[in-house]
N, C-alpha and C positions, 0 to 999 in steps of 0.2 A: 371864447364864448363860455359862460359859466355852465358847469355841469357836464362838459363834454368828455373830460378825461383824455384829451387828445394824446395820441402816441401809445395808448394802452388798449386799443380796441381788441387786440389779440387776447387779453386777459378778462374781457367783459363778455357777458352774455347779451344778446340783442333784445329788442323789444318784441314781445309776443302780441298777437292780436286775439282778442276774445270777442264772442258775439255780444252785441248790445241789445237792449230791450227792443230797439227799433228794427232788428234783423240785420243791421249792418255791422261792420267791424269797428270796434273801438280800441284805441291803444291801451295796453296794460304797461305799467311802469316796468322799465328794464331792471334786471338784477345786476347791480354793479358788484363784481366779486373779484377779490384778490387773495391769493395765498400769500398773505402779507409778509411773513418771515422769509419765505423763499424769494419773493419779488425784491425785497429789500437786500437780501444777501447777494442776489445776482447783479445788483446795480453797482458799478464802479464809481458812479457820479457822486460828487459832493452833495448835490441837491437835485432831486427830480420830483416835480409835481405830478402825482398820479391822478388826482381827481379834484375838481373844484365845483362846489355847489354854491348856492346863494348865501348860506350862513357858515359853512365850514369848508376846510380844504385838507386833503391828505397828501403828505409829502414824505418821501424816503430820503435818508441822508447816510453817507458813508464818510466818516471822519478818519483820515489817515493817522498812523501812529505819530504821536507828538503834536497832532493838529487840534484845532478847536473850532467851535461854531463862531465864536467871537462875542464879546460882551455886548449886550443889547437890552433894550427895553421896548416892548410893544405896548404903547399906551392904551389902546382900546381892543387888544386881542388877547384872548386866553389861549394857552398852548398846553397840549398834553403830549409827552414824549414817552415812547415805549422802546426799550432797548432789546435788540434782537441778538447781537453778539458783540464780543469785545468787552473791555473794561474801561472805565473812565471816572471822571468827577463831574458832579452836577453842582454848580454854584448858583444858588437861587436866593435872592433877598438877603445876601450877606452870610448865608449858611452854606457849608460844603458837605456833600454826601457822596460816597462811592456808589457807582452804578455798574450793573452787569446785566447779562441776559435775563430777561423776564421782569426787570425793574420798570416801573412807570413813575414819571415825575410830572407834576402839575406846576405850571407857571401862570399864576393869575395875571391879568392885564395890569400894566404899570409896574411890574416887578423886574428889577435888573437881574440878568441871568447870563450864564455861559456854560458850555459843556465841553470838556476836554478829554481827549483820548490819552490815557496814561499807560496803555498797554503796548504790546509788540505787534498786535494785529489790528485791522480796521475796527473802529467803533461804529456799528451799524444800528440804525434806529428808524422808526417811523414816527411821524408827528402829525397831530391834528390841530389846525389853527381855527379859531372861531372869532370873528369872521376871517375869510381868506387873507393871506399875507403876501402871496407871490402871484406872478402872472400865470394864468392857466396854461398848462403844458410846458412850463419853463423847465429847462434842463441846464444845469451848470456843472461842468466836469470838475472844476476846482473851486476852492474858496475864493481865490483871486478873481476868477471869472464871475462868481456869484456877487462878490463885492463890487466889481466893475458894473455889472448889470443893475445893481441897486443904485449906485451913484449916478449912472447915466439916465435913470428913469425907465429903463427897459423892463425892469422886474416889478411892475406895479400890479396890484391885484385888480381883478375886473371890477368895474363899477356898474351899478344898475342904470339902465337907460331911462 
């Protein structure tokens, strides 16, 4: 279900109720909050979807030393990646750039890209896809598990009904 952020309720605040003009209670939007660097650092998983909305999706990733995300192109999806720890290389549109903690890389839709861990420690990042790219609540412990889920069709983004 879009927007649920299943599996992370412990890191979210709930929905508060405020009085409406009619004297009843009306729902107020919940505050979805993550201490993102800490949440990303604590995840041993290759990929974990934290939150899925209608137009965007928040995902954390941990790439082991010597590992990579894998070369890919998202035809209709923009992606923004922010690096929390580790060192690596961003290969985007034929250019290569070193990345480290605090760096942000933008991958426009239709651009070939890959991210590699070139260090001795995990390369940890969070990424925002627009629109969503993965199944809501998806957790893939390894790249092999993530690839298998994509190939089998289990890791499909939510569709509007």
